[in-house]
C-alpha positions as CSV (number, residue, x, y, z in Angstrom):
1,X,242.1,18.2,60.6
2,X,244.2,15.1,59.4
3,X,247.1,13.2,60.0
4,X,250.7,14.0,58.9
5,X,252.5,11.0,56.7
6,X,256.5,11.2,57.6
7,X,258.6,9.5,55.1
8,X,261.8,8.3,56.4
9,X,264.9,6.5,54.9
10,X,265.4,3.7,56.7
11,X,263.5,1.6,59.1
12,X,265.8,2.2,62.6
13,X,265.3,6.2,61.8
14,X,261.7,5.6,61.4
15,X,261.6,3.9,64.8
16,X,263.3,7.1,66.3
17,X,261.3,9.2,64.9
18,X,257.7,7.5,65.7
19,X,259.2,7.1,69.1
20,X,259.8,11.0,69.3
21,X,256.1,11.6,68.0
22,X,254.2,9.1,70.1
23,X,253.5,7.0,67.4
24,X,253.4,2.9,68.7
25,X,250.7,1.4,66.6
26,X,252.4,-1.3,64.3
27,X,250.9,-1.1,60.5
28,X,252.0,-2.8,57.4
29,X,255.3,-1.0,56.7
30,X,254.4,1.9,58.9
31,X,254.1,3.1,62.6
32,X,250.7,4.8,63.2
33,X,250.1,7.5,66.1
34,X,247.4,10.1,66.6
35,X,248.6,12.6,64.7
36,X,251.3,11.0,62.5
37,X,252.0,8.1,60.3
38,X,255.7,6.9,60.1
39,X,257.0,5.1,56.9
40,X,260.1,4.4,55.5
41,X,261.9,4.0,52.2
42,X,264.6,1.1,52.4
43,X,267.0,3.5,50.9
44,X,265.8,3.5,47.1
45,X,262.4,2.4,46.1
46,X,262.2,4.1,42.8
47,X,265.2,4.4,40.2
48,X,265.4,5.0,36.6
49,X,264.3,2.7,34.3
50,X,266.9,0.5,32.1
51,X,267.4,1.0,28.5
52,X,265.0,-1.8,27.5
53,X,261.9,0.2,29.1
54,X,262.3,2.5,26.3
55,X,262.5,0.5,23.5
56,X,262.8,-3.9,23.2
57,X,266.0,-3.7,20.8
58,X,267.8,-2.2,23.8
59,X,267.7,-6.0,25.0
60,X,270.6,-6.9,23.0
61,X,273.8,-4.8,23.3
62,X,274.6,-3.8,19.9
63,X,276.9,-1.0,18.5
64,X,274.2,0.3,15.8
65,X,271.8,1.0,18.8
66,X,273.9,3.4,20.3
67,X,273.7,6.1,21.5
68,X,270.7,5.8,23.9
69,X,269.0,9.0,24.1
70,X,265.5,8.6,25.9
71,X,263.2,12.2,25.6
72,X,262.3,12.0,29.0
73,X,263.5,9.7,31.5
74,X,261.2,6.8,33.3
75,X,261.1,6.2,36.7
76,X,260.5,2.3,38.1
77,X,260.0,0.6,41.2
78,X,262.7,-1.2,42.2
79,X,261.8,-5.1,42.4
80,X,263.6,-6.0,45.7
81,X,261.9,-3.2,47.4
82,X,258.5,-2.9,45.6
83,X,256.5,-4.2,48.4
84,X,257.7,-1.4,50.5
85,X,256.7,1.2,47.7
86,X,253.1,0.2,47.4
87,X,253.1,0.6,51.3
88,X,254.4,4.2,51.1
89,X,252.3,4.7,47.8
90,X,248.9,3.9,49.3
91,X,249.6,5.6,52.5
92,X,250.0,9.2,50.2
93,X,246.6,8.6,48.8
94,X,245.1,7.6,52.2
95,X,242.2,10.2,53.0
96,X,242.8,10.8,56.3
97,X,246.6,12.3,55.5
98,X,246.8,15.3,54.6
99,X,250.0,16.3,54.8
100,X,253.9,14.8,54.0
101,X,257.1,15.5,56.0
102,X,260.4,14.6,53.7
103,X,262.5,12.7,56.5
104,X,265.0,11.1,54.5
105,X,268.7,12.0,55.1
106,X,269.4,15.4,54.9
107,X,271.4,15.6,51.5
108,X,271.2,15.3,48.0
109,X,270.8,12.1,47.7
110,X,268.4,11.3,50.4
111,X,266.2,14.6,48.5
112,X,266.4,12.2,45.3
113,X,265.0,9.3,47.4
114,X,262.1,11.0,48.4
115,X,261.2,12.9,45.4
116,X,261.4,10.3,43.1
117,X,258.7,8.4,45.3
118,X,256.5,11.1,45.0
119,X,256.8,11.5,41.5
120,X,255.7,7.7,40.8
121,X,253.1,7.9,43.5
122,X,251.8,10.8,41.9
123,X,251.9,12.5,45.8
124,X,250.0,15.5,45.7
125,X,250.2,16.2,49.5
126,X,251.8,19.6,50.8
127,X,255.1,18.9,51.6
128,X,257.5,19.8,54.2
129,X,261.3,19.1,54.8
130,X,262.9,17.7,58.2
131,X,266.8,19.0,58.1
132,X,268.6,17.8,61.1
133,X,272.6,16.9,61.6
134,X,272.0,14.5,64.2
135,X,269.2,11.8,65.2
136,X,269.0,12.5,68.9
137,X,265.3,12.9,70.4
138,X,266.6,16.6,70.9
139,X,267.4,17.2,67.3
140,X,264.5,15.3,65.8
141,X,262.2,17.8,68.1
142,X,263.6,20.9,67.4
143,X,263.6,19.6,63.8
144,X,259.8,18.9,63.7
145,X,259.4,22.5,65.6
146,X,261.6,24.2,62.2
147,X,259.9,22.4,59.6
148,X,260.3,24.2,55.8
149,X,258.4,24.1,52.9
150,X,259.6,21.1,50.4
151,X,260.0,23.7,47.6
152,X,263.0,25.6,49.5
153,X,264.7,22.5,48.6
154,X,263.4,21.8,44.7
155,X,267.3,22.9,43.5
156,X,269.0,20.4,45.5
157,X,266.4,17.9,44.1
158,X,267.2,19.0,40.7
159,X,271.0,18.7,41.2
160,X,270.4,14.9,42.7
161,X,268.3,14.5,39.6
162,X,270.8,15.5,37.6
163,X,273.6,13.6,38.7
164,X,271.6,10.7,38.1
165,X,270.4,11.5,34.7
166,X,274.1,12.3,33.7
167,X,275.4,9.3,35.1
168,X,273.0,7.0,33.2
169,X,273.7,8.5,30.0
170,X,277.3,9.1,30.2
171,X,277.8,5.5,32.2
172,X,275.6,3.1,30.1
173,X,276.3,4.6,26.7
174,X,280.0,4.3,27.3
175,X,280.0,0.9,28.8
176,X,278.0,-0.7,26.1
177,X,279.9,1.2,23.4
178,X,283.1,-0.2,25.0
179,X,281.7,-3.9,26.1
180,X,280.2,-4.3,22.2
181,X,283.5,-3.2,20.5
182,X,286.0,-4.8,22.6
183,X,283.8,-8.1,23.5
184,X,284.9,-7.5,27.1
185,X,283.1,-6.2,30.6
186,X,284.3,-2.5,30.4
187,X,282.9,-0.1,32.7
188,X,282.9,3.6,32.3
189,X,281.9,6.7,34.0
190,X,282.4,10.4,34.5
191,X,283.6,10.1,38.1
192,X,285.0,6.5,37.9
193,X,287.2,6.8,34.8
194,X,289.2,9.7,35.8
195,X,289.9,8.5,39.1
196,X,291.1,5.3,37.5
197,X,293.2,7.2,35.4
198,X,294.7,8.8,38.0
199,X,295.8,5.6,39.6
200,X,297.2,4.3,36.2
201,X,299.0,7.6,35.6
202,X,300.8,7.3,38.9
203,X,301.9,3.6,38.3
204,X,303.4,4.7,35.0
205,X,305.5,7.3,36.7
206,X,306.6,4.6,39.0
207,X,307.6,2.3,36.1
208,X,309.2,5.1,34.3
209,X,311.2,6.5,37.3
210,X,314.9,6.1,37.2
211,X,316.6,6.7,40.9
212,X,319.4,8.7,41.2
213,X,322.2,8.2,43.8
214,X,322.8,11.1,45.7
215,X,325.2,11.8,48.8
216,X,324.6,14.0,52.3
217,X,327.4,14.8,54.5
218,X,326.6,15.3,58.3
219,X,329.0,16.5,60.8
220,X,328.9,15.1,64.4
221,X,329.2,18.0,66.7
222,X,328.7,15.4,69.9
223,X,325.2,16.2,71.3
224,X,323.9,17.0,68.1
225,X,324.7,16.8,64.3
226,X,324.8,19.3,61.4
227,X,323.8,18.7,57.7
228,X,326.4,19.9,55.4
229,X,324.8,22.7,53.0
230,X,326.9,24.2,50.0
231,X,326.3,28.2,48.9
232,X,323.6,27.3,46.9
233,X,321.4,25.3,49.8
234,X,321.9,22.1,48.6
235,X,322.1,19.3,50.8
236,X,322.2,16.3,48.4
237,X,325.3,15.8,46.0
238,X,325.4,13.6,42.7
239,X,329.1,13.0,42.9
240,X,330.5,11.0,45.3
241,X,334.1,12.1,45.1
242,X,332.7,15.9,45.9
243,X,331.2,14.5,49.4
244,X,334.8,12.6,49.8
245,X,336.4,15.8,49.5
246,X,334.5,17.7,51.5
247,X,334.9,15.0,54.0
248,X,338.5,15.4,54.0
249,X,338.6,19.2,54.1
250,X,336.2,19.6,56.9
251,X,337.7,17.2,59.3
252,X,340.5,18.7,61.6
253,X,339.1,22.2,61.9
254,X,337.9,24.8,64.2
255,X,334.2,25.4,64.5
256,X,331.8,27.7,66.1
257,X,328.1,29.1,65.8
258,X,328.2,31.7,63.3
259,X,324.5,32.1,63.1
260,X,321.6,31.3,66.3
261,X,318.0,32.3,65.9
262,X,315.5,31.3,68.1
263,X,312.0,31.9,67.9
264,X,308.6,31.4,69.8
265,X,306.3,29.9,67.4
266,X,302.2,28.7,67.6
267,X,301.0,25.9,65.8
268,X,297.0,26.1,65.3
269,X,295.0,22.9,65.4
270,X,293.9,21.3,62.4
271,X,290.2,21.7,61.6
272,X,287.2,19.4,62.3
273,X,286.8,16.3,60.1
274,X,284.4,16.2,56.8
275,X,284.1,13.2,55.6
276,X,287.1,12.8,53.1
277,X,289.5,13.9,56.1
278,X,288.0,11.4,58.5
279,X,288.2,8.4,55.7
280,X,292.0,9.3,54.8
281,X,292.8,9.2,58.5
282,X,291.0,6.0,59.2
283,X,292.6,4.7,56.8
284,X,296.3,5.8,57.9
285,X,295.8,4.3,61.1
286,X,293.5,1.5,61.0
287,X,293.7,0.5,57.7
288,X,289.8,0.7,57.0
289,X,288.7,1.4,53.4
290,X,286.8,4.7,52.8
291,X,283.4,2.6,52.4
292,X,284.1,0.9,55.8
293,X,284.6,4.4,57.3
294,X,281.4,5.6,55.9
295,X,279.6,2.5,56.9
296,X,280.9,3.0,60.6
297,X,280.2,6.8,60.5
298,X,276.5,5.6,59.7
299,X,276.2,3.4,62.3
300,X,277.6,6.0,64.9
301,X,275.1,8.4,63.5
302,X,272.1,6.4,63.1
303,X,271.9,4.0,65.6
304,X,274.3,4.9,68.3
305,X,273.4,9.2,67.6
306,X,276.9,9.8,69.2
307,X,278.2,11.5,65.8
308,X,276.5,14.2,63.3
309,X,275.4,13.6,59.7
310,X,278.3,12.1,58.1
311,X,278.3,12.7,54.5
312,X,279.7,16.5,54.7
313,X,282.4,18.3,52.9
314,X,282.6,21.3,55.8
315,X,285.1,21.5,58.4
316,X,283.6,24.0,60.3
317,X,280.4,24.8,62.3
318,X,278.2,28.2,62.5
319,X,277.7,30.2,65.2
320,X,274.3,29.0,66.1
321,X,276.1,25.3,67.5
322,X,278.6,27.3,69.6
323,X,276.1,27.4,72.4
324,X,275.9,23.6,72.2
325,X,279.7,23.0,72.8
326,X,279.7,22.5,76.5
327,X,277.1,19.9,76.5
328,X,278.6,18.5,73.7
329,X,281.8,17.9,75.9
330,X,279.8,17.0,78.9
331,X,278.2,14.2,77.0
332,X,281.2,13.0,75.8
333,X,282.9,13.2,79.1
334,X,283.2,9.3,79.6
335,X,286.0,6.7,79.7
336,X,289.1,7.6,78.5
337,X,287.8,11.0,77.5
338,X,286.2,12.2,81.0
339,X,288.8,14.0,82.5
340,X,289.8,16.4,79.2
341,X,286.4,17.0,78.0
342,X,284.9,18.5,81.7
343,X,288.2,20.5,81.9
344,X,287.3,21.7,78.6
345,X,283.6,22.3,79.3
346,X,284.4,24.4,82.2
347,X,286.9,26.3,81.1
348,X,287.1,29.0,78.0
349,X,286.3,27.0,74.9
350,X,288.4,28.1,72.0
351,X,285.8,28.5,68.8
352,X,288.0,30.6,66.3
353,X,289.6,27.4,64.8
354,X,285.8,25.8,64.3
355,X,283.3,28.6,63.8
356,X,283.2,30.0,60.0
357,X,279.4,30.8,59.1
358,X,281.0,31.0,55.3
359,X,282.4,27.6,55.0
360,X,279.0,25.7,55.8
361,X,276.4,24.6,53.0
362,X,274.1,21.9,53.8
363,X,275.7,20.4,56.9
364,X,278.5,21.1,59.4
365,X,281.7,19.3,60.2
366,X,281.6,15.6,62.2
367,X,281.2,16.5,65.6
368,X,280.1,14.7,68.7
369,X,276.1,14.7,69.6
370,X,274.6,15.9,72.9
371,X,273.9,12.5,73.6
372,X,276.1,10.4,76.1
373,X,277.7,7.6,74.1
374,X,277.6,4.0,75.8
375,X,281.4,2.6,74.8
376,X,280.6,-0.6,76.0
377,X,277.8,-1.1,73.2
378,X,280.2,0.3,70.4
379,X,282.2,-2.3,68.6
380,X,286.1,-2.0,68.1
381,X,286.1,-0.6,64.7
382,X,283.1,1.9,65.8
383,X,285.0,2.9,68.7
384,X,288.2,3.4,66.4
385,X,286.0,6.0,64.6
386,X,284.6,7.7,67.3
387,X,287.7,8.1,68.8
388,X,289.3,10.0,66.3
389,X,286.2,12.2,65.5
390,X,286.4,12.9,69.6
391,X,289.9,13.9,70.0
392,X,289.6,16.2,66.8
393,X,287.0,18.0,68.3
394,X,288.8,18.5,71.6
395,X,291.8,19.6,69.7
396,X,290.1,21.9,67.7
397,X,288.5,23.7,70.6
398,X,291.9,23.8,72.4
399,X,294.8,26.2,72.1
400,X,297.4,26.3,69.7
401,X,300.7,24.4,70.3
402,X,303.3,26.4,71.3
403,X,306.9,25.5,71.2
404,X,310.2,27.3,71.0
405,X,312.6,26.6,67.7
406,X,316.1,27.1,67.5
407,X,318.2,27.4,64.4
408,X,321.8,27.3,63.9
409,X,324.4,27.9,61.5
410,X,328.0,26.8,61.4
411,X,330.5,28.3,58.7
412,X,332.7,25.7,57.0
413,X,334.5,25.9,53.8
414,X,332.0,27.8,51.0
415,X,329.0,26.0,52.8
416,X,327.8,25.6,56.5
417,X,326.4,23.0,58.7
418,X,322.9,23.5,59.7
419,X,320.7,22.2,62.5
420,X,317.5,22.6,64.4
421,X,315.8,21.8,67.4
422,X,312.2,22.5,68.7
423,X,311.2,22.7,72.4
424,X,307.6,22.4,73.4
425,X,306.5,25.2,75.9
426,X,302.3,24.5,75.7
427,X,301.0,21.2,74.4
428,X,297.9,22.9,73.9
429,X,295.6,20.7,71.1
430,X,298.3,17.9,71.0
431,X,297.8,16.8,74.4
432,X,295.2,14.8,72.7
433,X,297.5,13.0,70.4
434,X,300.1,11.8,72.9
435,X,303.5,11.7,71.3
436,X,302.5,12.6,67.9
437,X,305.2,14.2,66.5
438,X,304.8,16.6,63.7
439,X,307.8,15.8,61.7
440,X,307.1,12.1,61.8
441,X,306.6,12.1,57.9
442,X,309.4,14.5,57.2
443,X,311.7,13.1,54.9
444,X,314.4,16.0,54.6
445,X,317.9,15.6,55.3
446,X,317.5,18.2,58.3
447,X,314.9,16.9,60.5
448,X,314.5,18.8,64.0
449,X,316.4,17.1,66.9
450,X,317.0,17.9,70.7
451,X,319.8,20.7,70.8
452,X,321.7,21.9,73.6
453,X,322.0,25.6,75.0
454,X,323.9,26.9,72.4
455,X,325.2,30.9,72.0
456,X,326.5,32.5,69.0
457,X,330.0,32.5,69.1
458,X,330.4,29.5,70.7
459,X,333.2,27.1,70.2
460,X,332.1,23.5,69.1
461,X,334.3,20.3,68.3
462,X,333.7,18.2,64.8
463,X,334.2,14.9,66.5
464,X,333.6,13.5,63.0
465,X,331.5,13.5,59.4
466,X,329.7,10.7,57.8
467,X,328.7,10.4,54.5
468,X,325.4,8.7,53.7
469,X,324.7,7.3,50.1
470,X,320.7,7.5,49.3
471,X,318.5,7.1,46.1
472,X,315.6,9.4,45.0
473,X,312.7,7.8,45.2
474,X,309.6,7.4,43.0
475,X,306.1,8.7,43.6
476,X,304.4,6.4,46.0
477,X,301.6,4.6,44.9
478,X,298.2,5.5,46.2
479,X,296.4,4.2,49.1
480,X,292.9,4.7,49.7
481,X,293.7,7.4,52.1
482,X,296.0,9.2,49.5
483,X,293.5,8.5,46.6
484,X,290.8,10.4,48.2
485,X,293.1,13.3,48.9
486,X,293.9,13.5,45.2
487,X,290.2,12.9,44.6
488,X,289.4,16.0,46.4
489,X,292.4,18.1,45.3
490,X,293.2,16.4,41.5
491,X,294.6,19.8,40.4
492,X,297.9,18.4,42.3
493,X,298.0,16.1,39.3
494,X,297.4,18.9,36.6
495,X,300.9,20.9,35.6
496,X,298.9,23.3,32.8
497,X,298.5,26.7,34.9
498,X,295.3,27.4,33.4
499,X,294.0,24.0,33.9
500,X,294.9,24.3,37.5
501,X,293.2,27.4,38.3
502,X,290.1,26.0,36.7
503,X,289.7,22.9,39.1
504,X,290.9,24.9,41.9
505,X,287.7,26.5,41.8
506,X,285.7,22.9,41.6
507,X,284.9,20.4,44.2
508,X,287.0,17.8,42.9
509,X,286.3,14.4,41.7
510,X,282.8,13.6,43.1
511,X,281.7,14.2,46.4
512,X,282.2,12.9,50.0
513,X,279.3,10.9,50.2
514,X,280.5,9.4,46.5
515,X,284.1,8.8,46.9
516,X,284.0,5.8,49.1
517,X,281.5,4.2,46.1
518,X,283.4,5.1,43.3
519,X,286.7,3.7,44.6
520,X,284.8,0.5,45.7
521,X,283.3,-0.1,42.5
522,X,286.6,0.2,40.6
523,X,288.0,-2.7,42.8
524,X,284.6,-4.7,42.1
525,X,285.2,-4.1,38.3
526,X,288.8,-5.3,38.6
527,X,290.1,-2.3,37.6
528,X,292.5,-1.7,40.3
529,X,293.5,-4.3,43.3
530,X,294.8,-4.1,46.7
531,X,298.4,-5.1,47.3
532,X,298.9,-4.3,51.4
533,X,297.7,-0.9,51.9
534,X,298.8,0.2,48.0
535,X,296.1,0.3,45.3
536,X,297.8,-1.3,42.0
537,X,295.8,-0.6,38.6
538,X,295.5,-4.1,36.8
539,X,295.9,-5.3,33.6
540,X,292.2,-4.6,32.5
541,X,292.5,-1.1,34.2
542,X,295.3,-0.2,32.4
543,X,294.2,-0.7,28.9
544,X,290.7,0.5,30.2
545,X,292.5,3.6,30.6
546,X,294.2,3.5,27.2
547,X,291.0,2.6,25.1
548,X,288.5,5.1,26.9
549,X,287.7,8.8,24.9
550,X,290.4,11.1,26.3
551,X,288.2,13.7,27.4
552,X,286.8,10.6,29.8
553,X,290.0,10.6,31.7
554,X,290.1,14.4,32.3
555,X,290.1,15.3,35.9
556,X,289.6,18.5,35.2
557,X,286.2,18.0,33.0
558,X,284.7,15.9,35.5
559,X,285.5,18.4,38.3
560,X,283.9,21.2,36.2
561,X,280.7,18.7,36.3
562,X,280.7,18.4,40.1
563,X,280.9,22.3,40.2
564,X,277.8,22.6,37.7
565,X,275.7,20.2,39.8
566,X,276.7,22.3,42.8
567,X,275.6,25.1,41.1
568,X,272.1,23.8,39.9
569,X,271.8,22.9,43.6
570,X,272.3,26.7,44.6
571,X,269.8,27.8,41.8
572,X,273.2,29.5,39.5
573,X,272.6,27.2,36.7
574,X,269.6,25.2,34.8
575,X,269.4,21.6,35.0
576,X,267.8,21.5,31.3
577,X,271.0,23.0,30.0
578,X,273.3,20.4,31.9
579,X,271.5,17.6,30.8
580,X,271.4,18.8,27.5
581,X,275.3,19.1,27.4
582,X,275.7,15.6,28.8
583,X,273.4,14.2,26.0
584,X,275.5,15.7,23.6
585,X,278.8,14.5,25.3
586,X,277.2,10.9,25.5
587,X,276.6,11.0,21.4
588,X,280.2,12.4,21.3
589,X,281.8,9.8,23.3
590,X,280.0,6.6,21.4
591,X,281.1,8.0,18.3
592,X,284.7,8.2,19.5
593,X,284.6,4.7,20.6
594,X,283.2,3.1,17.3
595,X,285.7,5.2,15.1
596,X,288.8,4.5,17.6
597,X,291.4,1.7,15.9
598,X,292.6,0.9,19.6
599,X,292.9,-2.7,20.4
600,X,292.0,-4.6,23.5
601,X,294.2,-7.9,24.5
602,X,293.1,-10.4,27.5
603,X,296.1,-10.6,29.4
604,X,295.0,-13.0,31.8
605,X,293.6,-15.7,29.1
606,X,294.8,-18.9,29.9
607,X,295.5,-22.0,27.9
608,X,292.3,-23.8,28.8
609,X,289.2,-23.6,26.2
610,X,285.6,-23.0,27.3
611,X,283.6,-26.1,27.1
612,X,280.7,-24.4,25.8
613,X,281.7,-22.1,23.0
614,X,285.7,-23.1,22.8
615,X,287.2,-19.7,23.5
616,X,290.0,-19.5,25.6
617,X,288.9,-18.6,29.2
618,X,290.2,-16.0,31.2
619,X,291.3,-16.2,35.0
620,X,290.2,-13.4,37.2
621,X,290.4,-12.4,40.9
622,X,287.0,-12.5,42.7
623,X,286.4,-11.1,46.2
624,X,286.1,-14.6,47.0
625,X,289.0,-16.2,45.2
626,X,290.4,-17.0,41.4
627,X,287.7,-18.1,38.7
628,X,288.0,-19.3,35.1
629,X,285.3,-17.3,32.5
630,X,284.9,-17.3,29.2
631,X,286.0,-14.1,27.3
632,X,283.1,-14.0,25.2
633,X,280.5,-12.3,27.6
634,X,277.6,-13.8,25.5
635,X,278.6,-17.0,26.8
636,X,279.1,-16.5,30.4
637,X,280.3,-19.7,31.1
638,X,282.2,-19.8,34.7
639,X,284.4,-22.2,36.9
640,X,285.6,-21.5,40.6
641,X,289.1,-22.4,40.9
642,X,289.7,-21.1,44.6
643,X,287.4,-19.5,47.3
644,X,288.2,-17.7,50.4
645,X,285.9,-18.9,52.7
646,X,284.8,-17.7,56.1
647,X,286.4,-20.9,57.7
648,X,289.4,-20.2,60.0
649,X,292.6,-22.0,59.8
650,X,293.0,-23.5,63.5
651,X,296.7,-22.9,63.7
652,X,297.0,-19.1,62.7
653,X,293.4,-18.3,62.4
654,X,293.2,-16.9,58.8
655,X,290.7,-17.3,56.7
656,X,291.3,-20.5,54.5
657,X,291.3,-20.7,50.8
658,X,289.2,-23.8,49.2
659,X,290.9,-25.5,45.9
660,X,290.2,-28.4,43.9
661,X,287.2,-30.0,42.6
662,X,284.5,-32.9,44.1
663,X,286.3,-35.1,46.5
664,X,290.0,-33.6,45.8
665,X,288.7,-30.4,47.4
666,X,291.2,-29.2,49.6
667,X,291.3,-26.2,52.6
668,X,294.6,-24.1,52.2
669,X,296.3,-21.5,54.1
670,X,299.4,-19.1,53.4
671,X,300.8,-20.2,56.8
672,X,301.2,-23.7,55.1
673,X,298.2,-25.4,56.6
674,X,296.3,-28.0,54.6
675,X,293.3,-29.7,55.2
676,X,291.3,-32.0,52.8
677,X,287.4,-31.0,52.9
678,X,286.4,-34.4,53.9
679,X,288.5,-34.1,57.2
680,X,287.2,-30.5,57.6
681,X,283.2,-31.7,57.8
682,X,284.2,-34.5,60.1
683,X,285.9,-31.6,62.0
684,X,282.9,-29.3,61.9
685,X,280.7,-32.5,63.3
686,X,283.4,-33.1,66.0
687,X,282.9,-29.7,67.1
688,X,278.7,-29.7,67.5
689,X,277.9,-29.0,63.8
690,X,276.0,-31.7,62.0
691,X,276.0,-32.6,58.2
692,X,273.2,-30.4,57.4
693,X,275.2,-27.2,58.9
694,X,278.4,-28.1,57.1
695,X,276.1,-28.4,53.7
696,X,274.8,-25.1,54.8
697,X,278.0,-23.4,55.1
698,X,279.2,-24.4,51.7
699,X,276.0,-23.5,49.7
700,X,276.3,-20.0,51.2
701,X,279.8,-19.9,50.3
702,X,279.0,-20.7,46.5
703,X,276.3,-18.3,46.8
704,X,278.4,-15.5,47.5
705,X,280.7,-16.4,44.9
706,X,277.8,-16.1,42.6
707,X,278.0,-13.6,39.9
708,X,281.5,-12.1,41.0
709,X,283.2,-13.0,37.5
710,X,284.5,-10.0,35.5
711,X,282.7,-11.0,31.8
712,X,279.4,-11.3,33.0
713,X,277.7,-7.9,32.7
714,X,275.5,-6.8,36.0
715,X,271.7,-6.8,35.8
716,X,272.0,-3.2,37.6
717,X,274.4,-1.4,35.7
718,X,273.6,2.0,37.0
719,X,275.0,1.3,40.2
720,X,278.5,1.4,38.4
721,X,278.4,4.6,37.0
722,X,279.8,7.4,38.9
């Protein structure tokens, strides 16, 4: 009997699997054992070929060569990881290996990683699938005891293949068409563009918003305050004279409680985390980007093994997980969670808020594993993410929050004063969120307050009336948290009832696994920028939305595409039919770009001319500072203006910005600190660094900055098209 080849996605995962399987022999790009050989993919080893692989004419970007519609998509090895591909390919052909276990990430993209390698290597081995939601030793052992035929995941692969080919067809064709027509580096894609359109639309709503004054009238009854409502229930009045008239007429009169309602209510705990919800909360509480949160989650799943698979869209678990809940609670009973977790583990665990078989597809909600964490080994950021998941996990296994709600009404001159109060009875799940107030984001005029004991008919003394002036507010700009919500539920941005119904039945823009990358790509191509926590569209982003074909901006259309991909993964739709539609759609997009009479203006043009071609230079904000680049993408000239470095200000410890040229280079900090580069070098040397260290430091900075300019087409275009 031959050996089994195990293909993991990353070396760290491969090492864990090898250890569990008893493989100890170090090989070239693999780990050998008596029964198993474990290897890895380093992420993607194989990808779709660039356009010039189909025809040399595509090396030049010309409108007349579009659309690009290959008869059959080609696979090529990725240059940077070609050595490991050769290793894996050779292992698949080794005579002593007679079986393959696919152990890449248990999801759509993980399936694609493995299948593309197998296709490129012409692998004929019988294949099986390892499908696990955590990387603990126990999960790996159980996973190998329950291997399934890889054929059961063929539809998942077809879905991934369809996604990749659709992004190639739509993204590359539209991007080339826009770039060639407007002579600017303009990136578009089937998910990226409608996401940008949401941000631009919100900015237009803000800019067009006209604030209106309003007035509220509140009565002071000593122990509490009541908000005045007219007979129609309005609490905000546009006429100041009316409000002042109320003030005069209501003072000096007798009042009593005309209506008192008291009810005991329950508030169920929030559902467990899926990736998108976790990314939202991490952004709200810690300011982490969606991509950063995913990276931290990946580390907690893959390296520390204390949380389950991150790329999930479910907020529930299945019945078979219930038996493991006490063990998971005991495992996480360390540090600040010890007392609460052990109490839950010893008592009756409430499962009705977390168990729902129908709402779990490939992976269940993000929850702790059965492996106890070493909190000291977690970074500060990892600890924060772990804390969010653990508290949510304990909350969803707890009883509802119970409280008494009291509402009182006090009749007053064709209206009434209204007040409400809440008295907690049982904290339930809220125990794990400290003093969290459910009304903390409430912007209403009648927030809950502490009310004294009151009875119906009780006489009250009105001590005063206050008129408060306010202004209506425009919709808030997106943060990463709210943008993730908008991408998940784009129906909120649609007013047409028919379209709204369509999109509510789909999966939104992108998937939990891709949304972080989509947002990050919009930052990378300078279509959007961060201002504090807010996301603003750049001039480039606004123009791109204006000139791109209208239907590519549609959240409805894009969400329907994602639903089709989901249907393919479930065997409900043909991949071939979907790709056929994408080919037709790509042709349509190119035609629309070519015939469009829209204009693109470089609003960031400077008065400086390019020393190579003489065209005006553009000033762009790169990740590491400002640059001057030629507006002619064929020219490619660029020059650094400022550079955000890793050097820290000795006064406020923020990153220093490097400005100027040659001997005049100067470090500048926002706090006002300034230091010449020569003085900086001397200070570094005085602190133990030699001239060689300083030179290496500067070279590193320059290397990091290279290739970040706006108008330089990226070598690997496909990664921008989602």
